[in-house]
N, CA, C and O of each residue as an XYZ file, in Angstrom:
352
protein
N     -27.265     -8.970      3.230
C     -26.151     -8.677      3.629
C     -26.611     -7.927      5.120
O     -27.630     -7.245      5.229
N     -25.831     -8.149      6.021
C     -25.840     -7.429      7.412
C     -24.815     -6.159      7.420
O     -23.592     -6.254      7.516
N     -25.439     -5.153      7.320
C     -24.649     -3.882      7.523
C     -23.642     -3.705      8.854
O     -22.776     -2.835      8.945
N     -23.892     -4.539      9.685
C     -23.050     -4.497     10.929
C     -21.892     -5.400     10.591
O     -20.960     -5.359     11.394
N     -21.781     -6.138      9.645
C     -20.958     -7.446      9.590
C     -20.558     -7.582      7.971
O     -21.336     -7.890      7.068
N     -19.294     -7.305      7.859
C     -18.703     -7.547      6.432
C     -17.752     -8.420      6.717
O     -16.979     -8.124      7.628
N     -17.584     -9.710      6.001
C     -16.710    -10.742      6.290
C     -15.361    -10.452      5.581
O     -15.310     -9.626      4.669
N     -14.331    -11.097      5.979
C     -12.955    -10.774      5.595
C     -12.899    -11.130      4.189
O     -11.970    -10.589      3.590
N     -13.727    -11.981      3.422
C     -13.853    -12.227      2.034
C     -14.714    -11.241      1.233
O     -14.946    -11.381      0.032
N     -15.100    -10.384      1.878
C     -15.977     -9.165      1.315
C     -15.320     -7.890      1.336
O     -14.354     -7.649      2.060
N     -15.943     -6.918      0.389
C     -15.335     -5.493      0.324
C     -16.475     -4.521      0.150
O     -17.384     -4.842     -0.616
N     -16.517     -3.428      0.749
C     -17.552     -2.293      0.412
C     -16.824     -1.694     -0.824
O     -15.596     -1.727     -0.904
N     -17.691     -1.093     -1.879
C     -17.264     -0.614     -2.824
C     -17.607      0.860     -2.825
O     -18.790      1.140     -2.630
N     -16.752      1.832     -3.015
C     -17.062      3.400     -3.058
C     -16.586      3.830     -4.616
O     -15.513      3.555     -5.154
N     -17.683      4.566     -5.155
C     -17.328      4.932     -6.639
C     -17.505      6.459     -6.464
O     -18.366      7.004     -5.773
N     -16.419      7.138     -7.305
C     -16.599      8.471     -7.747
C     -16.650      8.757     -9.151
O     -15.778      8.368     -9.928
N     -17.721      9.472     -9.518
C     -17.903      9.598    -10.785
C     -18.698     10.871    -11.108
O     -19.798     11.088    -10.600
N     -18.041     11.787    -12.060
C     -18.272     13.082    -12.330
C     -18.523     14.060    -11.178
O     -19.509     14.792    -11.089
N     -17.428     13.976    -10.237
C     -17.583     14.812     -8.923
C     -18.703     14.313     -8.027
O     -18.903     14.972     -7.007
N     -19.409     13.326     -8.235
C     -20.155     12.489     -7.394
C     -19.669     11.344     -6.538
O     -18.703     10.751     -7.019
N     -20.140     10.872     -5.319
C     -19.447      9.749     -4.675
C     -20.522      9.185     -4.158
O     -21.470      9.879     -3.788
N     -20.524      7.623     -4.044
C     -21.400      6.895     -3.176
C     -20.981      5.516     -2.818
O     -19.862      5.262     -3.264
N     -21.390      4.795     -2.324
C     -21.035      3.436     -2.065
C     -22.132      2.477     -2.854
O     -23.339      2.718     -2.845
N     -21.634      1.548     -3.419
C     -22.562      0.504     -3.926
C     -23.128     -0.221     -2.814
O     -22.427     -0.521     -1.848
N     -24.539     -0.568     -2.896
C     -25.146     -0.963     -1.685
C     -25.047     -2.590     -1.322
O     -25.599     -3.099     -0.347
N     -24.268     -3.275     -2.258
C     -23.843     -4.725     -1.694
C     -22.455     -4.652     -1.853
O     -21.829     -3.900     -2.600
N     -21.958     -5.649     -0.948
C     -20.542     -5.851     -0.845
C     -20.172     -6.884     -2.065
O     -21.025     -7.546     -2.657
N     -18.780     -6.919     -2.347
C     -18.370     -7.722     -3.315
C     -17.328     -8.768     -2.705
O     -17.043     -8.720     -1.509
N     -16.769     -9.713     -3.564
C     -15.747    -10.453     -3.141
C     -14.369     -9.699     -3.197
O     -13.998     -9.148     -4.233
N     -13.637     -9.696     -2.061
C     -12.605     -8.991     -1.987
C     -11.618     -9.207     -3.356
O     -11.059     -8.268     -3.922
N     -11.535    -10.361     -3.696
C     -10.671    -10.831     -4.939
C     -11.267    -10.429     -6.333
O     -10.669    -10.844     -7.326
N     -12.313     -9.713     -6.489
C     -13.028     -9.633     -7.748
C     -11.954     -8.827     -8.540
O     -11.093     -8.102     -8.043
N     -12.134     -9.055     -9.711
C     -10.990     -8.522    -10.815
C     -11.614     -6.872    -11.082
O     -12.799     -6.552    -10.990
N     -10.610     -6.079    -11.386
C     -10.753     -4.713    -11.682
C     -11.742     -4.578    -12.661
O     -12.574     -3.674    -12.578
N     -11.738     -5.453    -13.658
C     -12.850     -5.480    -15.006
C     -14.143     -5.649    -14.510
O     -15.088     -4.940    -14.857
N     -14.222     -6.652    -13.636
C     -15.689     -6.942    -13.015
C     -16.119     -5.623    -12.250
O     -17.188     -5.076    -12.519
N     -15.276     -5.141    -11.311
C     -15.729     -3.909    -10.615
C     -16.119     -2.939    -11.391
O     -17.169     -2.335    -11.168
N     -15.282     -2.643    -12.463
C     -15.707     -1.491    -13.292
C     -17.218     -1.756    -13.835
O     -18.126     -0.930    -13.741
N     -17.335     -3.053    -14.423
C     -18.380     -3.252    -15.049
C     -19.712     -3.198    -13.989
O     -20.796     -2.722    -14.325
N     -19.458     -3.714    -12.783
C     -20.566     -3.635    -11.747
C     -20.917     -2.182    -11.425
O     -22.093     -1.824    -11.362
N     -19.927     -1.374    -11.229
C     -20.109      0.034    -10.885
C     -20.832      0.800    -12.113
O     -21.496      1.795    -11.819
N     -20.766      0.487    -13.187
C     -21.164      0.955    -14.349
C     -22.605      0.587    -14.586
O     -23.303      1.379    -15.219
N     -23.129     -0.571    -14.124
C     -24.404     -1.077    -14.079
C     -25.167     -0.518    -12.892
O     -26.335     -0.133    -12.941
N     -24.253     -0.512    -11.638
C     -25.004      0.184    -10.681
C     -25.493      1.602    -10.838
O     -26.539      2.018    -10.340
N     -24.525      2.425    -11.684
C     -25.166      3.916    -11.730
C     -26.220      3.995    -12.796
O     -27.224      4.697    -12.673
N     -25.953      3.229    -13.876
C     -26.912      3.146    -14.855
C     -28.423      2.734    -14.213
O     -29.449      3.214    -14.695
N     -28.442      1.981    -13.303
C     -29.909      1.637    -12.827
C     -30.149      2.751    -11.362
O     -31.131      2.665    -10.626
N     -29.094      3.694    -11.192
C     -29.595      4.409     -9.959
C     -29.464      3.772     -8.735
O     -30.062      4.187     -7.742
N     -28.696      2.746     -8.712
C     -28.239      1.979     -7.224
C     -27.382      2.502     -6.385
O     -27.295      2.039     -5.248
N     -26.696      3.428     -6.747
C     -25.505      4.308     -5.877
C     -26.259      5.525     -5.323
O     -26.549      6.392     -6.148
N     -26.563      5.684     -4.243
C     -26.931      6.775     -3.543
C     -25.886      7.794     -3.801
O     -24.707      7.444     -3.848
N     -26.237      9.038     -3.971
C     -25.115      9.994     -4.122
C     -24.745     10.245     -5.559
O     -24.179     11.302     -5.836
N     -25.041      9.289     -6.575
C     -24.741      9.509     -7.854
C     -25.765      9.459     -8.931
O     -26.267      8.361     -9.170
N     -26.145     10.506     -9.618
C     -27.339     10.293    -10.531
C     -27.222      9.135    -11.481
O     -26.100      8.755    -11.815
N     -28.237      8.582    -11.912
C     -28.267      7.445    -12.885
C     -27.968      8.142    -14.179
O     -28.606      9.086    -14.646
N     -26.718      7.449    -14.796
C     -26.202      7.867    -16.199
C     -25.625      6.646    -16.768
O     -25.372      5.739    -15.976
N     -25.351      6.458    -18.138
C     -24.504      5.571    -18.686
C     -22.990      5.863    -18.543
O     -22.438      6.755    -19.187
N     -22.429      5.158    -17.769
C     -20.871      5.694    -17.362
C     -19.860      4.642    -17.837
O     -20.207      3.461    -17.845
N     -18.919      4.916    -18.140
C     -17.747      3.978    -18.489
C     -16.678      4.202    -17.423
O     -16.431      5.344    -17.037
N     -16.052      3.158    -16.948
C     -15.066      3.163    -15.898
C     -13.685      2.793    -16.348
O     -12.737      2.708    -15.567
N     -13.605      2.562    -17.718
C     -12.456      2.063    -18.356
C     -11.117      2.917    -17.970
O      -9.984      2.439    -17.911
N     -11.433      4.122    -17.750
C     -10.191      4.940    -17.489
C     -10.071      5.215    -15.901
O      -9.401      6.125    -15.413
N     -10.789      4.330    -15.224
C     -10.697      5.002    -13.663
C      -9.847      3.855    -12.857
O      -9.853      2.692    -13.262
N      -9.230      4.190    -11.876
C      -8.269      3.604    -11.078
C      -9.136      2.865    -10.033
O     -10.100      3.381     -9.469
N      -8.689      1.586     -9.829
C      -9.351      0.853     -8.708
C      -8.268      0.623     -7.601
O      -7.223      0.033     -7.875
N      -8.532      1.089     -6.365
C      -7.828      1.151     -5.341
C      -8.352      0.318     -4.296
O      -9.506      0.477     -3.897
N      -7.476     -0.686     -3.754
C      -7.840     -1.702     -2.497
C      -7.325     -1.299     -1.428
O      -6.176     -0.857     -1.465
N      -8.009     -1.346     -0.268
C      -7.641     -1.061      1.021
C      -7.896     -2.203      2.255
O      -9.074     -2.304      2.598
N      -7.078     -2.932      2.844
C      -7.394     -3.663      3.924
C      -8.100     -3.191      5.072
O      -7.896     -2.070      5.537
N      -8.905     -3.984      5.536
C      -9.468     -3.483      6.976
C      -8.530     -2.894      7.699
O      -7.352     -3.236      7.592
N      -8.955     -1.873      8.579
C      -8.072     -1.615      9.626
C      -8.790     -1.369     10.959
O      -9.959     -1.732     11.091
N      -8.076     -0.720     12.017
C      -8.534     -0.657     13.314
C      -9.769      0.353     13.333
O     -10.746      0.309     14.081
N      -9.468      1.329     12.265
C     -10.434      2.619     12.245
C     -11.652      2.143     11.075
O     -12.753      2.692     11.095
N     -11.387      1.286     10.273
C     -12.365      0.739      9.262
C     -12.098     -0.757      9.167
O     -11.161     -1.266      8.552
N     -13.104     -1.437      9.901
C     -13.085     -2.608     10.157
C     -13.460     -3.712      8.922
O     -13.788     -4.867      9.194
N     -13.372     -3.230      7.594
C     -13.915     -3.978      6.740
C     -12.737     -3.384      5.312
O     -12.194     -2.280      5.268
N     -12.627     -4.339      4.434
C     -11.985     -4.164      3.316
C     -12.651     -3.026      2.345
O     -13.875     -3.036      2.213
N     -12.029     -2.251      1.806
C     -12.396     -1.067      0.977
C     -11.980     -1.245     -0.320
O     -10.806     -1.589     -0.453
N     -12.832     -1.059     -1.592
C     -12.231     -0.744     -2.824
C     -13.079      0.490     -3.303
O     -14.298      0.649     -3.243
N     -12.028      1.382     -3.834
C     -12.473      2.716     -4.372
C     -12.175      2.504     -5.745
O     -11.101      2.010     -6.088
N     -13.176      2.891     -6.663
C     -13.164      3.263     -7.975
C     -13.415      4.627     -8.052
O     -14.345      5.234     -7.521
N     -12.106      5.276     -9.077
C     -11.971      6.731     -8.967
C     -11.294      7.194    -10.250
O     -10.462      6.524    -10.862
N     -11.750      8.470    -10.620
C     -10.919      8.965    -11.777
C      -9.341      8.893    -11.528
O      -8.881      8.576    -10.431
N      -8.613      9.185    -12.544
C      -7.265      9.240    -12.466
C      -6.880     10.410    -11.891
O      -5.780     10.559    -11.359
N      -7.827     11.361    -11.973
C      -7.409     12.712    -11.280
C      -8.512     13.062    -10.059
O      -9.711     12.786    -10.096
N      -7.842     13.702     -9.034
C      -8.937     13.857     -7.984
C     -10.297     14.725     -8.294
O     -10.398     15.588     -9.166
N     -11.181     14.356     -7.503
C     -12.510     14.979     -7.675
C     -12.974     14.877     -9.273
O     -13.705     15.792     -9.652
N     -12.625     13.863    -10.237
C     -13.071     13.570    -11.291
C     -14.510     13.690    -11.392
O     -15.081     13.409    -12.446
């Protein structure tokens, strides 16, 4: 992946878990299912692949998946996986 360019069919994934936050290192297809996104986030955290989140076995079944289109200030699609309550 080229960090300077994320295509219109890709999205950066940001994850919040147990008060910690970080981006998954690889982009995903913008149309990925919520189920797949939750599974990928769990795998990434378990393997320590998300900078800013300590490795643990995590379940995201009760987390919200928010999707944001690219904008003038953020020129790429963003998917956020977060707890239902702030700062979870």
